[in-house]
C-alpha positions, 0 to 999 in steps of 0.5 A: 712767762709772759711774752714780754718776759720771753722776749726779754729772756731771749735777749739776755740769752742772746747777749750771754751767747755773744760773749765769748767769755761764756763757757761752752756747757753754759752756752749749749744751756742757754742754746737749749733754753732759747730755742724753747722759749723761741718755740713757745713764742712762735706758738703764742704768736700763731695764737694771737694771729689766729684771734685776730683773724677771727676778730676781723672776719665779718660775721653774716650780720656785719656784712655790708652791701657794696654801694651801688653807684648809678648816674646822676639824673639828668634832672638834677642842677649843679 
């Protein structure tokens, strides 16, 4: 399942678990499914976070030299 589908399924599971009419055996099965989905989405998020970190880390070529600030020459008219 995609990340979005996992989130939708988690919402469905949450609604069913909040429903007091869900039989215990079904609730346990839903809880197990929810835990598995949560672990999967956590793994996906960690992978995405790592990709973002890699993309945002500047390479040696991308390092921008800090500008040097020097006082204005006294000869300049403003």
